[in-house]
TORZA-145884 format. One record per residue: residue number from 1; residue in one letter; x, y, z of N, C-alpha, C, O in turn. Coordinates in steps of 0.02 Angstrom, whole numbers, plus 50000, padded with zeros to 5 digits. Layout:
- NUM,a,X,Y,Z,X,Y,Z,X,Y,Z,X,Y,Z
...
***
This chain:
- 1,m,49998,50270,51531,50026,50216,51572,50098,50202,51552,50140,50191,51595
- 2,f,50112,50203,51487,50179,50190,51464,50227,50244,51489,50281,50228,51514
- 3,l,50207,50307,51483,50251,50362,51505,50260,50361,51581,50313,50379,51606
- 4,t,50208,50341,51616,50212,50337,51689,50260,50282,51711,50301,50291,51756
- 5,e,50254,50224,51678,50298,50168,51694,50371,50185,51681,50416,50165,51718
- 6,k,50382,50223,51626,50450,50242,51608,50474,50305,51646,50530,50328,51637
- 7,k,50428,50331,51689,50444,50390,51730,50466,50450,51687,50515,50483,51701
- 8,r,50428,50460,51633,50442,50517,51589,50406,50579,51614,50352,50575,51643
- 9,q,50436,50637,51602,50406,50699,51625,50341,50715,51587,50298,50750,51613
- 10,l,50336,50689,51526,50275,50703,51486,50213,50671,51515,50157,50689,51496
- 11,a,50220,50624,51561,50162,50589,51589,50114,50636,51624,50053,50625,51623
- 12,h,50140,50690,51653,50096,50736,51689,50049,50774,51642,50000,50804,51665
- 13,k,50064,50774,51577,50021,50808,51528,49951,50778,51528,49902,50813,51515
- 14,f,49947,50712,51541,49883,50678,51537,49839,50690,51599,49783,50665,51603
- 15,s,49864,50728,51645,49822,50751,51701,49811,50826,51698,49783,50856,51744
- 16,d,49834,50856,51643,49825,50929,51632,49762,50939,51590,49761,50922,51531
- 17,s,49710,50966,51619,49646,50975,51584,49652,51021,51524,49622,51008,51472
- 18,n,49691,51074,51530,49699,51120,51473,49730,51084,51413,49707,51091,51357
- 19,w,49783,51046,51426,49817,51011,51373,49772,50959,51341,49771,50953,51279
- 20,l,49734,50922,51381,49690,50870,51354,49635,50901,51311,49618,50873,51259
- 21,m,49608,50956,51331,49555,50989,51291,49583,51015,51225,49549,51011,51173
- 22,q,49643,51040,51226,49673,51064,51164,49688,51006,51117,49678,51012,51056
- 23,v,49711,50950,51143,49724,50891,51102,49659,50864,51072,49657,50845,51013
- 24,a,49606,50863,51112,49540,50840,51088,49515,50885,51032,49489,50861,50982
- 25,y,49524,50951,51040,49503,50997,50988,49544,50987,50924,49516,50987,50869
- 26,l,49609,50978,50931,49652,50968,50872,49634,50904,50835,49635,50902,50774
- 27,a,49617,50852,50873,49596,50789,50841,49534,50800,50799,49528,50774,50743
- 28,d,49487,50840,50824,49425,50853,50788,49436,50897,50727,49410,50882,50673
- 29,i,49475,50950,50734,49484,50997,50678,49527,50965,50624,49516,50978,50565
- 30,f,49577,50923,50643,49617,50889,50593,49576,50837,50556,49587,50825,50497
- 31,a,49528,50806,50590,49483,50758,50557,49442,50794,50503,49431,50767,50449
- 32,e,49420,50854,50518,49382,50893,50469,49426,50914,50410,49404,50912,50352
- 33,i,49487,50935,50424,49533,50955,50371,49551,50895,50327,49555,50901,50266
- 34,n,49561,50837,50358,49576,50776,50320,49518,50757,50274,49527,50737,50217
- 35,s,49457,50765,50301,49397,50751,50261,49393,50797,50201,49377,50776,50146
- 36,l,49408,50862,50212,49410,50910,50157,49463,50891,50106,49450,50894,50046
- 37,n,49521,50872,50130,49576,50853,50085,49557,50793,50042,49572,50792,49982
- 38,m,49525,50743,50072,49505,50683,50035,49453,50700,49982,49454,50672,49927
- 39,s,49407,50747,49998,49355,50765,49950,49383,50803,49890,49351,50807,49838
- 40,m,49444,50829,49896,49474,50868,49842,49519,50825,49798,49549,50850,49751
- 41,q,49524,50760,49813,49564,50715,49773,49521,50682,49719,49460,50685,49722
- 42,g,49553,50652,49671,49517,50616,49620,49517,50652,49553,49543,50708,49546
- 43,r,49489,50620,49503,49486,50648,49436,49430,50699,49431,49387,50704,49475
- 44,d,49431,50737,49377,49379,50786,49361,49372,50840,49415,49318,50868,49424
- 45,q,49425,50855,49451,49424,50910,49499,49445,50974,49462,49495,50975,49427
- 46,t,49406,51026,49471,49419,51089,49436,49428,51146,49485,49412,51139,49544
- 47,l,49454,51201,49460,49462,51260,49502,49395,51284,49529,49390,51309,49586
- 48,v,49343,51277,49489,49277,51298,49510,49253,51257,49569,49231,51285,49620
- 49,g,49258,51191,49564,49235,51148,49617,49276,51154,49681,49248,51156,49736
- 50,l,49342,51157,49674,49385,51161,49733,49377,51229,49768,49381,51232,49829
- 51,s,49367,51282,49730,49356,51347,49760,49293,51347,49802,49290,51378,49855
- 52,e,49241,51313,49778,49179,51308,49816,49189,51269,49881,49162,51288,49933
- 53,k,49227,51215,49878,49239,51175,49938,49279,51214,49990,49266,51211,50049
- 54,l,49329,51251,49966,49369,51292,50012,49328,51348,50043,49333,51361,50103
- 55,s,49286,51379,50003,49243,51433,50029,49193,51405,50079,49179,51436,50130
- 56,s,49167,51345,50065,49121,51312,50111,49154,51297,50178,49125,51309,50231
- 57,f,49215,51271,50175,49250,51254,50237,49267,51318,50277,49264,51318,50338
- 58,k,49284,51370,50241,49298,51433,50275,49235,51459,50311,49239,51485,50366
- 59,g,49177,51451,50279,49114,51470,50310,49100,51428,50372,49074,51454,50422
- 60,k,49116,51363,50369,49105,51320,50427,49151,51338,50484,49132,51334,50543
- 61,l,49212,51359,50468,49258,51381,50521,49230,51441,50559,49234,51443,50620
- 62,k,49202,51488,50523,49172,51547,50556,49112,51526,50598,49101,51552,50652
- 63,f,49073,51478,50572,49015,51453,50609,49037,51419,50674,49009,51431,50727
- 64,w,49088,51375,50669,49114,51341,50729,49143,51390,50778,49136,51382,50839
- 65,m,49176,51441,50753,49207,51491,50797,49154,51527,50838,49163,51539,50898
- 66,n,49099,51545,50806,49044,51578,50842,49012,51532,50893,48992,51554,50947
- 67,k,49009,51467,50876,48981,51418,50923,49025,51412,50986,49000,51411,51042
- 68,v,49090,51409,50975,49136,51403,51032,49133,51466,51075,49136,51462,51136
- 69,k,49127,51524,51043,49120,51586,51081,49058,51585,51126,49058,51614,51180
- 70,a,49006,51550,51102,48944,51544,51140,48946,51486,51190,48898,51473,51225
- 71,g,49003,51451,51192,49011,51396,51240,48982,51330,51216,48970,51286,51257
- 72,k,48971,51322,51151,48942,51261,51123,48995,51224,51083,49030,51253,51041
- 73,t,49002,51158,51097,49055,51119,51065,49029,51057,51030,49066,51009,51019
- 74,a,48964,51055,51013,48935,50996,50981,48969,50980,50914,48969,50923,50893
- 75,s,48998,51030,50881,49032,51020,50817,49099,50983,50825,49127,50961,50775
- 76,f,49123,50977,50886,49187,50944,50900,49174,50886,50947,49177,50894,51008
- 77,p,49161,50826,50920,49140,50769,50961,49189,50749,51015,49168,50735,51071
- 78,s,49253,50746,51000,49303,50725,51050,49306,50774,51108,49306,50755,51166
- 79,l,49308,50837,51091,49309,50890,51142,49244,50890,51182,49245,50898,51243
- 80,n,49188,50880,51148,49123,50880,51181,49117,50823,51231,49092,50833,51287
- 81,i,49140,50763,51212,49138,50705,51257,49182,50717,51318,49164,50699,51374
- 82,l,49241,50746,51307,49287,50760,51361,49257,50809,51411,49263,50800,51472
- 83,l,49224,50860,51386,49193,50910,51430,49135,50879,51470,49126,50896,51528
- 84,e,49098,50834,51439,49041,50804,51473,49062,50753,51525,49034,50750,51579
- 85,n,49112,50712,51508,49132,50657,51552,49178,50678,51609,49176,50650,51664
- 86,e,49219,50728,51596,49268,50748,51646,49249,50813,51682,49284,50835,51728
- 87,n,49194,50843,51662,49171,50906,51693,49224,50960,51690,49233,50999,51737
- 88,y,49260,50963,51633,49308,51016,51623,49271,51081,51603,49214,51078,51582
- 89,s,49305,51137,51611,49276,51201,51593,49304,51225,51526,49365,51232,51519
- 90,l,49260,51237,51478,49283,51260,51412,49317,51328,51416,49359,51344,51375
- 91,s,49299,51368,51466,49326,51436,51471,49402,51436,51477,49435,51486,51463
- 92,q,49431,51379,51499,49503,51375,51507,49539,51378,51440,49595,51405,51436
- 93,v,49508,51352,51387,49541,51350,51321,49500,51385,51268,49516,51383,51209
- 94,q,49447,51418,51288,49401,51448,51239,49436,51500,51195,49429,51498,51134
- 95,d,49473,51544,51226,49508,51596,51187,49561,51566,51141,49570,51590,51085
- 96,t,49595,51514,51164,49647,51482,51123,49616,51451,51061,49643,51457,51006
- 97,i,49559,51416,51069,49526,51383,51013,49500,51435,50963,49507,51426,50903
- 98,v,49470,51488,50988,49443,51541,50944,49500,51573,50905,49493,51587,50846
- 99,q,49555,51586,50938,49613,51617,50905,49641,51570,50851,49661,51593,50797
- 100,y,49643,51506,50866,49668,51456,50818,49625,51456,50755,49651,51457,50700
- 101,m,49558,51454,50764,49513,51452,50706,49515,51517,50667,49508,51517,50606
- 102,s,49525,51572,50702,49532,51636,50668,49592,51637,50622,49590,51664,50567
- 103,k,49647,51607,50644,49707,51602,50603,49695,51555,50544,49722,51566,50490
- 104,l,49656,51502,50555,49641,51456,50501,49601,51491,50446,49613,51481,50387
- 105,v,49554,51532,50466,49514,51570,50418,49559,51614,50375,49551,51618,50314
- 106,t,49606,51648,50408,49653,51691,50372,49696,51650,50325,49710,51672,50269
- 107,e,49718,51591,50347,49760,51549,50306,49723,51524,50244,49752,51520,50190
- 108,f,49658,51508,50252,49620,51483,50196,49609,51537,50142,49597,51520,50084
- 109,n,49614,51599,50161,49607,51653,50111,49661,51650,50058,49651,51673,50002
- 110,h,49719,51621,50076,49774,51616,50028,49761,51563,49974,49791,51565,49921
- 111,y,49715,51517,49989,49702,51461,49942,49641,51473,49899,49630,51436,49851
- 112,i,49600,51523,49915,49539,51536,49877,49553,51591,49827,49571,51647,49848
- 113,p,49546,51579,49762,49559,51631,49712,49516,51692,49724,49457,51687,49741
- 114,e,49545,51751,49715,49508,51813,49725,49449,51820,49677,49399,51851,49693
- 115,n,49456,51791,49618,49404,51797,49567,49362,51734,49562,49334,51719,49509
- 116,a,49356,51696,49618,49319,51633,49616,49246,51644,49597,49216,51603,49562
- 117,h,49217,51700,49620,49146,51715,49604,49136,51729,49530,49080,51727,49504
- 118,k,49192,51744,49496,49187,51761,49425,49161,51703,49383,49132,51713,49331
- 119,y,49173,51641,49407,49154,51582,49369,49092,51547,49396,49081,51489,49382
- 120,s,49051,51583,49435,48991,51551,49462,48942,51532,49406,48903,51485,49415
- 121,w,48945,51566,49350,48900,51550,49294,48919,51483,49263,48877,51451,49230
- 122,i,48981,51461,49272,49001,51396,49244,48967,51340,49283,48948,51289,49254
- 123,r,48960,51348,49348,48930,51297,49390,48857,51286,49372,48834,51229,49370
- 124,n,48820,51340,49357,48750,51332,49337,48731,51386,49287,48706,51439,49307
- 125,p,48743,51374,49223,48730,51425,49172,48655,51437,49161,48636,51485,49128
- 126,f,48612,51392,49187,48540,51399,49176,48506,51438,49232,48445,51447,49231
- 127,n,48546,51461,49280,48516,51496,49337,48550,51564,49346,48561,51587,49402
- 128,i,48564,51596,49290,48597,51662,49293,48573,51704,49234,48561,51678,49179
- 129,e,48566,51767,49245,48546,51813,49192,48607,51831,49150,48662,51837,49177
- 130,a,48597,51840,49086,48652,51857,49041,48686,51922,49062,48746,51930,49054
- 131,e,48647,51968,49089,48675,52032,49110,48721,52025,49171,48760,52071,49186
- 132,d,48716,51968,49206,48757,51959,49267,48826,51931,49252,48866,51924,49298
- 133,l,48841,51916,49189,48908,51894,49172,48958,51950,49187,48943,52008,49174
- 134,p,49017,51933,49212,49067,51985,49228,49083,52029,49168,49098,52003,49114
- 135,e,49079,52093,49177,49089,52140,49122,49160,52139,49096,49172,52157,49038
- 136,e,49209,52118,49138,49279,52120,49116,49295,52063,49068,49351,52061,49042
- 137,m,49249,52017,49057,49262,51962,49011,49265,51988,48939,49227,52033,48920
- 138,s,49310,51960,48900,49316,51981,48830,49256,51954,48790,49226,51904,48808
- 139,n,49239,51990,48736,49181,51970,48694,49118,51962,48736,49080,51915,48726
- 140,i,49107,52009,48782,49051,52002,48829,48984,51998,48793,48939,51962,48815
- 141,n,48976,52036,48738,48912,52035,48702,48898,51966,48672,48843,51940,48678
- 142,n,48949,51938,48639,48941,51872,48610,48929,51819,48664,48890,51772,48654
- 143,l,48963,51826,48721,48954,51779,48776,48882,51781,48802,48852,51729,48815
- 144,q,48857,51840,48810,48788,51848,48836,48738,51819,48787,48689,51786,48807
- 145,e,48749,51830,48723,48702,51804,48673,48704,51727,48671,48651,51695,48667
- 146,q,48764,51698,48674,48769,51626,48673,48742,51595,48737,48716,51539,48736
- 147,l,48748,51630,48793,48719,51605,48856,48643,51601,48851,48613,51552,48873
- 148,i,48613,51652,48821,48540,51651,48811,48520,51593,48766,48469,51561,48777
- 149,e,48561,51579,48715,48545,51525,48669,48547,51457,48703,48503,51415,48691
- 150,i,48598,51444,48745,48602,51378,48777,48548,51371,48831,48527,51315,48846
- 151,q,48528,51426,48860,48475,51423,48911,48408,51403,48880,48364,51378,48915
- 152,s,48401,51413,48815,48339,51393,48779,48345,51324,48748,48298,51300,48716
- 153,d,48403,51292,48756,48414,51226,48726,48395,51173,48777,48431,51161,48826
- 154,e,48338,51140,48766,48314,51089,48813,48360,51029,48817,48367,50998,48870
- 155,a,48391,51011,48761,48436,50953,48761,48496,50966,48806,48516,50921,48844
- 156,l,48525,51025,48802,48581,51042,48845,48560,51046,48918,48597,51026,48963
- 157,h,48500,51071,48928,48474,51076,48997,48467,51006,49027,48482,50995,49085
- 158,y,48444,50959,48986,48437,50889,49009,48506,50859,49024,48514,50826,49075
- 159,d,48554,50871,48980,48622,50845,48991,48653,50874,49055,48687,50838,49092
- 160,f,48639,50938,49068,48668,50970,49127,48639,50940,49191,48675,50935,49241
- 161,n,48576,50920,49189,48543,50893,49249,48555,50819,49261,48536,50792,49312
- 162,r,48588,50786,49213,48603,50714,49222,48655,50705,49277,48705,50740,49278
- 163,q,48641,50658,49323,48683,50650,49382,48754,50628,49365,48801,50648,49398
- 164,h,48761,50586,49313,48827,50559,49298,48866,50603,49250,48922,50585,49231
- 165,e,48838,50659,49230,48872,50704,49183,48917,50752,49221,48893,50789,49264
- 166,s,48981,50751,49207,49027,50796,49241,49022,50866,49211,48998,50874,49154
- 167,l,49044,50915,49248,49041,50984,49225,49085,50993,49163,49066,51029,49116
- 168,s,49142,50961,49162,49187,50967,49104,49156,50937,49041,49160,50965,48987
- 169,s,49123,50879,49049,49091,50846,48992,49037,50890,48962,49029,50894,48902
- 170,f,48999,50922,49007,48945,50966,48983,48973,51023,48942,48948,51038,48887
- 171,w,49025,51056,48968,49051,51114,48932,49088,51095,48869,49095,51136,48823
- 172,i,49113,51034,48864,49143,51011,48802,49089,51007,48748,49102,51024,48690
- 173,k,49029,50984,48766,48973,50983,48719,48954,51054,48698,48940,51067,48639
- 174,v,48952,51099,48747,48935,51168,48731,48987,51198,48685,48970,51236,48639
- 175,y,49050,51182,48696,49105,51211,48656,49097,51194,48582,49115,51234,48539
- 176,k,49071,51135,48568,49064,51115,48498,49013,51158,48462,49019,51170,48402
- 177,e,48962,51182,48498,48909,51222,48467,48919,51297,48479,48904,51338,48436
- 178,k,48944,51314,48538,48954,51384,48557,49027,51393,48577,49042,51396,48637
- 179,p,49072,51399,48529,49144,51400,48545,49166,51459,48588,49214,51452,48627
- 180,i,49133,51515,48582,49154,51574,48621,49138,51563,48695,49181,51571,48738
- 181,l,49075,51546,48710,49055,51534,48779,49089,51472,48808,49114,51474,48864
- 182,g,49090,51418,48769,49122,51357,48792,49196,51366,48803,49224,51339,48851
- 183,g,49229,51404,48759,49300,51416,48767,49316,51455,48830,49366,51443,48863
- 184,e,49272,51503,48847,49282,51543,48908,49275,51498,48970,49311,51507,49019
- 185,a,49228,51451,48967,49219,51406,49023,49278,51358,49030,49299,51342,49085
- 186,m,49305,51335,48973,49360,51288,48975,49423,51319,49004,49467,51283,49029
- 187,k,49429,51385,49000,49488,51418,49030,49491,51406,49105,49545,51403,49134
- 188,a,49433,51399,49136,49431,51386,49208,49431,51312,49225,49450,51293,49281
- 189,l,49411,51270,49177,49405,51199,49191,49467,51159,49172,49479,51105,49200
- 190,l,49506,51184,49124,49564,51146,49100,49624,51144,49147,49656,51092,49153
- 191,p,49640,51200,49182,49700,51198,49225,49694,51144,49279,49640,51131,49305
- 192,f,49751,51113,49296,49753,51064,49349,49740,51100,49415,49776,51146,49434
- 193,a,49688,51078,49450,49671,51110,49513,49707,51080,49572,49712,51111,49625
- 194,a,49734,51019,49564,49770,50986,49618,49825,50943,49587,49829,50934,49527
- 195,t,49868,50917,49630,49923,50875,49607,49905,50801,49608,49949,50758,49605
- 196,y,49840,50786,49612,49818,50716,49620,49843,50672,49563,49869,50618,49575
- 197,l,49835,50694,49501,49854,50653,49443,49929,50639,49443,49950,50584,49426
- 198,c,49969,50689,49461,50042,50678,49464,50059,50628,49519,50100,50584,49509
- 199,e,50027,50636,49577,50041,50591,49633,50019,50520,49617,50052,50472,49636
- 200,a,49962,50514,49582,49938,50448,49563,49987,50414,49515,49998,50354,49519
- 201,g,50017,50453,49470,50066,50426,49424,50128,50402,49460,50154,50348,49445
- 202,f,50153,50441,49509,50212,50420,49547,50197,50358,49588,50238,50313,49593
- 203,s,50137,50355,49618,50118,50297,49658,50114,50234,49615,50138,50181,49634
- 204,a,50084,50241,49556,50079,50184,49510,50148,50160,49488,50160,50100,49483
- 205,l,50193,50207,49475,50260,50189,49454,50298,50153,49511,50334,50105,49499
- 206,t,50288,50177,49573,50321,50146,49630,50299,50074,49639,50339,50031,49655
- 207,v,50234,50062,49628,50208,49994,49635,50233,49950,49579,50247,49891,49589
- 208,t,50237,49978,49518,50256,49939,49459,50331,49923,49459,50351,49866,49445
- 209,k,50372,49973,49474,50444,49964,49471,50470,49937,49537,50488,49975,49582
- 210,t,50472,49872,49544,50499,49840,49603,50564,49806,49586,50585,49804,49528
- 211,k,50596,49779,49636,50660,49745,49625,50651,49679,49587,50700,49649,49564
- 212,y,50588,49656,49581,50575,49594,49545,50563,49605,49471,50553,49557,49433
- 213,r,50563,49669,49450,50553,49684,49379,50616,49720,49353,50640,49768,49383
- 214,n,50641,49696,49298,50701,49727,49270,50688,49762,49204,50735,49782,49169
- 215,r,50624,49770,49186,50608,49803,49124,50610,49879,49134,50579,49905,49180
- 216,l,50647,49914,49092,50656,49986,49100,50597,50025,49074,50579,50077,49102
- 217,q,50565,50002,49019,50510,50038,48989,50444,50020,49025,50423,49962,49023
- 218,s,50414,50069,49057,50354,50056,49096,50292,50093,49070,50241,50097,49105
- 219,e,50296,50120,49009,50241,50160,48983,50176,50120,48978,50123,50143,48999
- 220,d,50180,50059,48952,50120,50018,48944,50088,50001,49011,50027,50004,49019
- 221,d,50130,49984,49060,50105,49967,49126,50072,50028,49159,50020,50022,49190
- 222,l,50104,50086,49151,50076,50147,49180,50009,50165,49148,49963,50187,49181
- 223,r,50006,50156,49082,49944,50171,49046,49886,50129,49073,49830,50153,49082
- 224,c,49899,50065,49085,49848,50020,49112,49830,50039,49184,49772,50034,49205
- 225,s,49880,50060,49222,49868,50077,49292,49828,50141,49301,49789,50147,49348
- 226,l,49838,50189,49256,49809,50255,49265,49745,50267,49224,49711,50317,49234
- 227,t,49729,50221,49179,49670,50232,49137,49606,50227,49179,49603,50191,49229
- 228,s,49556,50265,49159,49491,50263,49193,49445,50212,49162,49388,50202,49185
- 229,k,49467,50179,49109,49426,50129,49075,49436,50060,49105,49491,50042,49124
- 230,s,49382,50022,49111,49385,49955,49138,49380,49904,49081,49337,49911,49038
- 231,p,49424,49855,49079,49421,49805,49025,49359,49761,49031,49338,49744,49086
- 232,t,49330,49743,48974,49273,49697,48972,49300,49626,48967,49311,49600,48912
- 233,f,49311,49596,49024,49344,49531,49026,49305,49477,48990,49335,49433,48958
- 234,e,49238,49479,48994,49198,49428,48961,49208,49429,48885,49216,49376,48854
- 235,e,49209,49489,48857,49219,49495,48785,49289,49473,48765,49299,49441,48714
- 236,l,49338,49490,48806,49407,49470,48792,49415,49394,48795,49450,49364,48754
- 237,v,49382,49363,48844,49386,49290,48851,49353,49255,48792,49377,49204,48769
- 238,n,49297,49283,48769,49260,49252,48714,49299,49252,48648,49285,49213,48603
- 239,t,49348,49297,48643,49387,49300,48581,49444,49249,48581,49478,49240,48530
- 240,l,49454,49216,48637,49509,49168,48643,49484,49096,48638,49427,49082,48658
- 241,q,49524,49053,48612,49505,48982,48606,49537,48942,48662,49597,48949,48676
- 242,c,49497,48900,48694,49522,48859,48748,49573,48808,48721,49572,48791,48662
- 243,q,49617,48786,48764,49667,48737,48745,49633,48671,48724,49597,48640,48764
- 244,g,49643,48650,48663,49611,48588,48639,49645,48526,48667,49702,48528,48688
- 245,s,49609,48473,48665,49637,48409,48689,49683,48379,48636,49674,48392,48577
- 246,h,49730,48340,48657,49779,48309,48611,49760,48236,48599,49794,48201,48562
***
């Protein structure tokens, strides 16, 4: 309505069925990409976990592509509603959408490490045979022996199955007892998998350093802003004495 009132040439786009279907598809696919991006943010993100998420999304892209080839668009709600309400024909943009997703699949290959499968044993060390460890790993014999040992450790098995136990925390415990196997796992878990922590630091600094603050040293404020620990306010209050009467 705005473009029509202003007599803009772009107004005719909203009566173009091909253009509308492509916009609806882009809205749906960008929503999925945004959801993937959000799931990859936060602490305790590792190369192992992010590689799995990227591989999963790549698999979904191939699944959606096959669905569109078969004329099914249930995976794309905006596009699906448009096709149902306006009686548009998917065949008009079918090839364009399939080509777009095919390029996305190719693009995602650049973000998935070629050796991602090499660390599948880190994700679940209790569901793999020692002989299945990659042969190119150094100290392979010692690694296989230590893997067999932790698989027989019921305490470690219990820790691994605890819902609130992160993968990194588990392997830190293993490292203390089995330094060779734990050290090999930490090589994949220690590198920063995303720029989230750096971005969080910049965001915290931007909020802290305003024109109303003239203090140059912001280390203490940043430490409080970025820590994952929550203060126990009740205990802190109990250590203080209320203002006495005069």
